[in-house]
Every structure is written in structure tokens, then in C-alpha cells.
N, C-alpha and C positions, 0 to 999 in steps of 0.2 A: 666184584673184581677183587683179587688177591692183593694184599699189602705188599709192595716190593720189599719192605724190611723182611718180610717172612721168606723171601726167596734167595736171601744172601748165603753164601756157604758158610759152613760152621768150621771153627778152629778144631782140629783133631783132638788136640790136648784137652780142649774144654768138654768135648763128647766123653773121652775116656774118664775124665775126673766125675762127669756126672753119673756114668754107668758104675763107677767103683763106690761112689759114696751111696748108691741106692742099692747095694747087696748084689751086684753082677759080679760073677767069679771070672777070673781071667785065666786063659789057657794058650800058651805059645804053641805054634807050630813053625816050621820053616818059612812059610809064605804069608801067614795071617795070624793075627791074634783074635781069638774067639772070646766072647763074652757070654756067659749063660746065668739066667735066673732061674733057680729051681727052689720051690717051696714045698717041700715033702711034708711038712707038719700040717699045714692047712690044706694041701691039696687043692690050692686055687689054681695050679698050672702044672702041666706035666715038666715041660721045660721051655723057657724062652731063650733064643739064641740068636746072636748077630755076630759079625765079624768085621775086622777092620785090617786093611792091608798094612805091611810093614813099611809101606813106601814113604818114609820120611815124615816131615811135619806138615805135610799138605793139607788144605782145607778140604772138607768134604762137600761135595757138590749136592744140588737139588735131587738128581736122580738116585744117588746113593742113600740120600737122608729119607727119601720117598720108600724105598726098599727096606731101610732099617726101621722106619715106622710100622710097616707091615709085619716084619718078623718079631718085633716087640708088642705086636697087638694092639697098636694105637690106631684110632680111626683115621687120623690125617698126620701129615708132617708136622702142622702147626701143633699139635699136642706133643710131639716128640721135641719140638722146640721149647715148649713149656718145661718138659721134663729136663733138658738141657740147661735151662736158665734157672732151674730149681724151684720153679713155681709149683712143680708136681714132685712131692715128697716120695719116699719109699713106701710109706703107708698108702699115699693116694694112688701109686702105681698098683699095690697089692689090691686096692678096691676096684680099679679098672679091671684087673684080671679076674676077680670075683665075679664082678658083673658079667665079663665075657662067658665065664663058665656057666652061669645061669641060663644064658641066651642059647647055649648049645643043647 
């Protein structure tokens, strides 16, 4: 049974801060802000990309967080929450991507 604390919405600002602190690059478009993580030097990933709507300072719900977790190549939303809470560092994220690449 999933812990109810894990199914709470996440503050948009908190997610954006985590993405930017861990090497994601920001690109603005009229409707969304895209965040991409590219590591051309190590070639551990082609590009990981996710997006956030411009729709104010709303919380991000479970469904969107689950989609973002897939886009970022996490095995679960729970791992994305660790990323947001900063228990997964940029280097740890790179290691997750390295392992994913070896699985392919």
C-alpha cells in the first residue's frame, strides 16, 4: 500500500528549483516551459525532456508527476519525489541514466 504522503501534490516552484539545480536547461515557449537534460560529453542520454505549463503557481498533481517521472526516466513517481526533495543529486541522476543506457 502506497504511503499517502507520497501522493500529495508538489509545489510547482519546488519542482522547478530541483530541475534547475540538477542541470536541466530551461526553454520558454508561449504555452509551456520545457526543461531538458543533455549530457553530450558522457553520452549517458540523448536528451531527457519534460514540460511545465505556464498556468500560475499551481501544485502539480499525481497524474502529471507520474508522466514527468516517465519522461525523466525514473522507475516510479516515488523516485521523482526523492529528486525533488534533493535526496537524489545531479550525479545520482546521471548514474540512473547510465544504468538505463546499459539496459538498452
